[in-house]
Every structure is written in C-alpha cells, then in structure tokens.
N, C-alpha and C positions, 0 to 999 in steps of 0.2 A: 493718284486716285483714278480708278477706272470709271467708265461711264455708268456702270451698274451701281456705283455708289452714289452718283450725283442726281439721277433722275429715275422716276418710276419705270418699272419693267412690267409689261403685260405678259400674262401667260396665254399664249394663243390657244384657242379652243381646239385646234387640230394638232397641237404639239405632241410629239412622241416623247412622253415623259420618261420612258424607259431608257432613252439615249444617255442620260446622265444620272446614274444611280448615286444616291446620297448616302454616305456611310457615316453614321453617328457613333458606331461602336458602343452602344449603350451597355452599361453594367449596373442594372437597377437593384437597389437594396430596399428602398422604402416599399416597393411593391411586394416584397417578401414578408412584410409585417402582416398581422391579422387584417382581414378585409374590412373590419369595422373601423379601421383607421382612415378609410377613404372610400370613394365610390369609383368603380371602373366605368369610364365612358369615353368615347371618342369626341374630339372637337366637332362642332357643327360647321359644315362647309359654307363658304361664302360665294357670292355671285361672280366676282371678277377680281381675283387677287392681283395686286401690283406691288412690286418691291420698291419701297421708298428709300430705304437705307439698310445696308449690310455692314456690320462691324467686322471688317476683314481681319484686322489685327487680332481682335478677340477670338474670332473663329480659328485662326491658326494656333493661338495659344491653347485652344481646347482640342487640338488635333483634328479639327474639321477643315475640309477643303472649301474655301470661300467660293471658288468657281462652281462647285457642285451645289452649294447653297443658293447661288444666284441663278442656277439653271431653272427651267420651267418646273421640273419635279421638286427642286428645292423650295421654290416659292410656294408651291402647293402645300408642302409640308409646313412652312412658316405661316401659312394662312389657315391651316387646319383642314384643308381639303383632302389631304392624303396623310396617312399615318406612316411614319418612317419605319423601316424594318428594325425590329428590336425595341421599338417604343411600346410602353405599356401605359397609355394615358389614364390619369387619375385626377379626381378632384379631392383635395385633402379636407379632412374634417377638423374644425377647431371652433372654439368659443372665443369670447373676448369681452373685456370691459371697454365700452365705447363712451368716452367722455365721462367715465365713472359709473356708467350704467351697464350691468352685466347682461349679455345676450348669450344664452346657453348653446345656441346652434347658429354659427356663422358659416365657416367653410369657404371653399373656393367657389364663389357664385358665378364667376366668369373666367375661370382659368383651368388649364389642364397641364399637369406635370407630365411631360412626355416620357421622361426618364433621366438617367444620370450618365455623365461621361467623366472620364478621368483626363485632366489636362496634362500638358507637358510638364507642369510643376508637380505632378503626382497627386494633386488634390482632386477630390470628387466634387462635381458640380451638377446641380439641377438644371434641366432645360425645360422651361415652362412657357406656354402660350397664355397671354393675358388678353381677354376680349374674344375668346374662342367659342362663345356660345353658352347657353343656359346649362345649369347643372342642378341636381337635387338641392343644392344650397343657395340657389339664386333668390329665393324669397320673393318671387314675383318679378324679379328684374329680367332684362332681356339678355343678360350674359355677354353683352357686347361692350366695346370700348369705342370712344370717339377719337378721332385723329388728334385733336389738340392735346388731350391728356396723355396719349401714347407718345407724342413727340416731346411733351414736357418731361416725362419720365426718362426718355432717351437722353435728352439734353442734360438734365440735372444729374442723373446717375453717372453718366460718362464724365461730367465735370467733377463730380466728387471723386471718381477714380483717379483722375488726373491730379487732383489736389492731395491725393494720398490718404483718403478716408475709406475705411472698409465699407463696401457697398455692393449691392446687387448691380449687375451690368446689363446693358442692352445689346443683344446680338443682332436684332433686326426689327424693322418696322414695315408692315405691309398694309396697304389700304385694301378694302374689301369690295369696293364697287357697290356698296350698300350705304344707306343712310340710317343713322340711329336717332331716336327722338330723345332730346334732352330738354332744354328750354325751347329749342327749335330743332328742326331736322338738320343734322350735321353729318359729315363724312365719317364712316366707320373705319376702324383699323385694328390690327392685332400686333401686339408687342411680343417679341421673343425675349424672355428675361432669363438671365443666368445668375444663379445664387449658390452659395456654399451649401445651403439647404433652405427649405421653406418651413422649418420647424420654428414655432413661435411660442411665446408664453401662453397664448390662447390655445395652442395644441394640447399643452398639459392641462389647461383648465377644462377642456372638453371632456377628459376622462375623470378628472377630479370631481367635477360637479355631479357625475354619475356614480360616484363612489366606487369606481373600478380601479382598485389598487393594483391589480395585476397588469392592467393596460398601462397604468402610470409607470410601473416598473419596466415594462417592455420598452416604452418610449424613452425613459431615462437611460436605459442600457444602450439603446440605439443612439441617443444623443452623445453619450460618452464615447462610443465606438467611432462615431463619425467626426466629432468635433473636439473631444477632450480625451483621447486615448491614454494620455499620460496619467490620468486619475483612476484608471480601471483597477489598479492594484493598491489603491489607497485604503487605509483602514476604514474610512467612511466615504466610499466613492460618491454617494448621492449628495452629501454635504460638499464634497470636492467639486462635483458638477455645479452646484449652486455657486460656490466660490468662483469657479471659472467664468460662469455667465456674468456674475456681478463685476468681475475684474474687466472683462471685455466691454461691458456696457459703460463702465466708469470711464474707460479710455475713449470710447466712441463719443459719448456725450461731451467730453472735454474737447474733442476735435471739432465737434459742431460749434461749440461756444467760441472756440478760437478763430473760427471762420465767419461768425455771424450768421450761421445757418439756423433756420427755424423749420422743423419737420412739419408741424401743423396738425398732425393726427397721431399723437403718441399713445394710441390705444394698445391694450395688451396683445391684440392680434396683429399689431404692427411692430412688435418688439421681438427681434430675432434672437434665437438661442445661440447662433453662431457669432453674434456681435457685429453683424453687418447693418448698414442703413437699408431699410426695405420699405417699399410702398410710398412712392413719391406722389402724393396727392396735392393738397394745397400748400406745398412747401415753398420757401422763399429764402433769399439772402437779404439781410438788412442792408439798408443804405445808411440813413441817419441813425446813429446808435441810441438805443434806449432799451433797458431790460424788459419793459412792458410791451414791446413790439409784438403785434399779432397781425397776420395776414389772412389766415383761414376764415372764409366766410361763415363757417359753421362753428367756430370757436368763440361764441358770444361772450363767455365769461373770462376768456384769457387763460383757460386751464393750461394750454400748451404754449403760452407766450415764451419768447426767447429765454427770459430769466427764470422761468418755471421748469425748464426742461430737466435739470438735474433732479428736482423734486418729483417730477412725473416719472422719470426713469426708476427712481427708488421705489415709488409706489407700485409700479409694474413688477419690479423684482420681488417685492413683498408678496404679490399675488402668486408668483412662481414658487416662492418658498412655501406658501400654504399648500400648493398642489403636491409638493415633494414631501411634506411632513409624514404621510402614511408610510412611505418607503424609507424615510430616515429613522423611523422608530426602531426598526429592527437593528440597524447598525449603531444607533445611539444607546439602545438598551431600554428606553422608556419614552413615553410621549413627552414627559417633562424635559428630559434630556434632549429630545429632538427639537423641541421648541427653543430651548436655550442655544442649541447649535445653529439653528436657522437665524435667530436674532444676532448671534455672534457674526455670522456671515453678512447679514444685512448692515451691521454696524461698520463693516469695512468699506462700504460703498463711498461714503462721503470723504474719508481721508484719501482713498485712491483717486477719486475724481478731482479733489482739490490739488493733490500732488501732480496729476497729469495736467491740469489746467494751469497751475502756476509755473510748472516747468515750461509749458508752451508759451506762456506770457513772457517769461524771462527771455526766451529765444527771440520772440517777436520784438522785444525791446533792445536786443543786442547784448544781453547779459549771459555770458557763458559760465560765470561762476555764481555762487549763491551767497548772498549777504543778508543780514538782518535788515528789514525794511523794504526788501524787494517787492513783496506782495502789496504793501501799502503804496509803493510807487506806482505799481500797475493799476491798482484800484483807483488811485487818484487820477490817472489819465482817463480811465473809463468814465469816471464821474464827470470830469471836465468835458469829455466828448458828449455825454448825455445832456449836460447843461447847455452845450453849444451846438447841438444837432450836427455834430461832425460825422462825416461818412466813415463807417467802420473800416472798410477795406482800404480806401485811399489814405486814411490817417496813418495806418500802420505801414502801408507801402511808401508813402512820402517820408515816413520816419527813417526809412533806410537811407534816403538822400541826406536827411539831417544828421544821421550818424556819421556820414562821411565828412561833415564840416558844417559850421553854423550857416554858411551860405545856402545850405539846403533847406533852411527854415522857411524860406519864402513860399515854397510849394505846399507847405503844410499849414501855415498860419491862416491862409485864406479858407481853410476847411472849417474854421471855428467862427461862430457868430461874433465872439469877442477874441480877436487874435492875441490880446494881452494875456488871456487865460492860458493859452498854450505857452507863451513866453515864460510865465511863472513856473509852470510844470517843467519845461525844458531845462531851466536853470538847475533844478534839482536832479533831473535825469543826467545832465552832462557831468555834474559833480559825481554821480554814481559811476559813470563810465570811466572816470579816472582810475577806478580800482580794477578795471578789466585789462587783461594782458594783451589782447589783440590790438593791432593798429586800426586806424579809422577805416581804411579801404577794405581790409579783411573783414571787419565787423559789418560793414554795409553789405558786402557780398553774402555773408552768412545770413543776414536778416532777409535778403531778397529770396532766399531759399525757403523761407517759412511764411513770408507775407506776400500773398498773391497779388498780381496786378489785375487779373481778369477773373471775374466770377459770373455766374449766370444772372445778370441783373434783370429784374422783373420786366422792365419795359422792353428789353431786347428779346427776352423769351416770348413775351406776348406778341411782339412784332413778327417773330418767326412763325409762331403758331397761327396768327391771323392770316399771314400770307399763304401758308400751306392750306388752311381750312377753307378760306374764302376764294382764293385764286389758283389753288393747286401750284403755287410757286414755292418750291422747296429751296431756292437759292439762299434766302436769309437763314434758314435752318442749317444748311451746309456750312455757310460762312461762320455762323456762331459756334458750331461744333468745332470747326478748325481752330478758331481763336482759343476756345476753352481747353483744347487738348494740350496747351502749353501755358498754364496759368501763371507761372512764375517768371516767364521770359519777356523782357522788353522787346517790342517789335515796332517798326515804323508804320505809320499810317493807320494805326488801330486805336487812336485815342478815343473814338466814340464808344468803343467797347469797354473802356476803363472808367468812363465818366458816369456819375450818378444821373438819374433821370432829371430832365427839366420839369418844372411844375406841371406843365401840360402833358408830360409823358408819364407821370407817376402812376404806378399800379399799387393801389392800397389794399386790394383784396385779391386773394387767389381762391380757386374753387376745386372741390373734390371732383374726380372724374367719373364717379359712378352714376 
C-alpha cells in the first residue's frame, strides 16, 4: 500500500495540475438520452480537497491509472473542483416510495454522474460523485456529505464486494476542508462511487407518475440494452426485463439474508435495476440473530427489519411492474393480458428467493446434497439462535469447526444462552451429515468459503468513523478495510475484529447520512 492510500493528500494551491493528466476514457450513454431524464450541471468546488483513500485495485480494473487519480489534478476531479475531460456531469431524475410514502420528485440531490467507463471486464460502469454540492433536486438540502457516512459507505460497500455480494463500489474518498451542519458541524467529504448503473425503480416511477409512456419505453429499452441485452429479441421484451430484475433482486436479497445484512432504507429509489446493493445509509450487520432486528433510526415501525426485507423487495418490484404496464400492453395484446403477465412475473419472486436462500443455507450447514427436511433443519437452527441470542456470523463460522469433529462444538456452544439447545440441534445435524459424501475436513473447508469470519461489525465501523471525524485519525479505517478485504480467511492476531461487541460497545442505532 502506498502512502497515498494511507493518509490524506493535500492539493497544493500552487500545484501545476496539468503535469498529470487524468484519462478516464469516458463513453457516456445516459447523457445521450432525452434531457428531461436529468439536469446537466457541474459539481460545486470545495475549499481544500484532501485524498483520504483511493481504491487502487478497483481503479486498475476500470482501466484507470491510480497514480493519475492520486495526483493533484486527480484529487481535484474526485473532489468536484475540476471536470475531467470527457465527463458530462448530470444529476439524474427519479421518484420514490420512501417508507411507503410516494415522493414524485427526488433525484440526485447531492450527486453528479460524471460519466461512464468500460472496465477490463468489458462491463460499463458509472462514475459518480456523492456529496458534490446542491442540484435542482436538493429540496433545500446543502448537497454535501459528511465524512462519517462517506467512510461508512466506503467500508460497507467494499466489505460486501469482498463477501461476493453484487454492490456499488467505492473508488475514492476525499475530504473537502469544509464543515457541514448536521446535528453539529462535522467534516465534509465526497465519495466517488462506481455502479453498473444508477437506474432505480424510482427512475421508472418518475416517468410513470407523469403518464409519459414514451419516456418509460425509452428508459426500458436503455435498461435492456445496458443490463439485459439477452432479452432484446424476446417475444415480450418488457416482461422479460421485469423477469430479469425480479430474478436478480431475489438472488440479492437472499445473499443479504445469508450474511445477516440489513439495508435499512429499502425505498424504491434505493432499489437498483441492475441488481446491485446501492445506497448504504443506516445499514448494519446483525450480531445477535433475530428476524425483527432493526438498526435504522428512521425505521420506527420496522418496515425494513431484517426479516421483512424479502417482502419489502417484492413490494418494490410490484411498483416497477406498475410502471411497465403501459409498455407491456402493446406486447401482451391488451391491458388485461399485461396485468396477468406482470402478476405472473411477480409470482416468481418468492420461489426464486426461497430457492436461493435455502441453497445458501445448505452450503452454510455443510450440505452439498439436497434431502427432504433440510429446510426444516436450517429453520430450526435459526429459531434456536433467535431464542438464545446467538451471534449470526460466529454461529455459522464456528459451525465449520464443529463440522470437522464434535470437539469443535465447544467454540459454538458458548454462543447460545442455553448451550443444551445447540446440543439438541447438533445431534440432528450430525445425523443428516452422515448422508453427505464429503469427509469432515473437506466439508469444513467448503463451509469456510461461505461462512465469513469478518464482517463490518457496527462498533468497529463506528470506532473507525469516530476516529476519522473527531481526530482526523484514519488508521482504524485503514485497518478495518484491510481485515474486511479477506472476510473468509483465518488470520492471527485479529480476534477483536471477529468478536461481537461487548455490552458497553454495542451500537443499537445507525443513522442516514443526509
């Protein structure tokens, strides 16, 4: 890791920013859509940009030069003080249901889509600045982001990527040299976010609520071209688009559930058409398992509690189906047929989600084959964990040791308020393992590939954010990122990163960054 990764870099006032040209090789397509899809505007410059963190590995995968990005000119671009050559900064228009209440005009109130690049994998990615100043969608907000929420999104999104979950990524974090007023005055920052796109369910809602069927058709065609090209020649391409989004969301939510992840704000404007996790606000990973777990300070009714996430996703997808109905009528032949087709698509969500979830649970339990009763076995463990306040992540990780032999039970029994409850379940589990072809060590190794040891535990995230925001000490942030980059690997001297919070360390609420 170079020094530019580990500590802030000032942009000298007298720097010759032309010495290090930054080449993004933008190939913008969203900017070619009708101009009522967005508002063109540049980011608002900041007082004194400093580079806190640059994701060098991600930069290289995007065919970007990390040294150029870390140069004075690069930092100015990442802060919004300079527009890169080829960029066409935009604030996207969208609507959204927020906790069930529809807001017809949301949009990027503090973000600028600079443009798109094509990575070495041949995939097109958005490069977006978040916290880059007010836009016509700001609704009275300052358009800025605080350092804490920027670093939270950096940590959790990169952890999700390392865990193998589809997600937006963090390319860079830059402090602004300015303070923003939230509950108190706190340091400001800008996040550079990378996404397969920023198309949301709310983007479709923006045009549907206005009765603009032609705009909906243009947007749907664009989504197909960018994310689902295989359905372009389908008999009913718009239904096929809906099917594709549903399938990806079903798999995504199953992955969240298998890791104990709680998004916190599953509004329709935070539901990505590409199937990525997007907008890490009051998100968190559970420690003590319970389906009703909520961390978000604004989710007073538990609408987006851990156990409600599949239901919330389906509700959001139903809103997407409603927006697509006008364009589905032509391919279906009638409004009645379009409604029937949409309902058929939506009915596929639950079985796809359950199939993905149970497949994942079998792997987490060391079951490579499928037998009757496997789902009941998994649900029995989860209920036992809920009754005994067992840590979600460590229960499954220690189960890997128990799979290698009964002597491994000691490390997991203590996670249960009543260890005998685990013993009862484990007897049934071991009986089921007798039907498996793999030997004990091979089984344990396979289980460690799907049961992480390290997650972004809330108290560790808050510790890192507090050090950065209050003392400008970024070392805890750096150390946590390093640990989370290899979540499945056992490593020495890192036990504190794997352990649940002590009572005095517990973080019971997380907060939105706006």
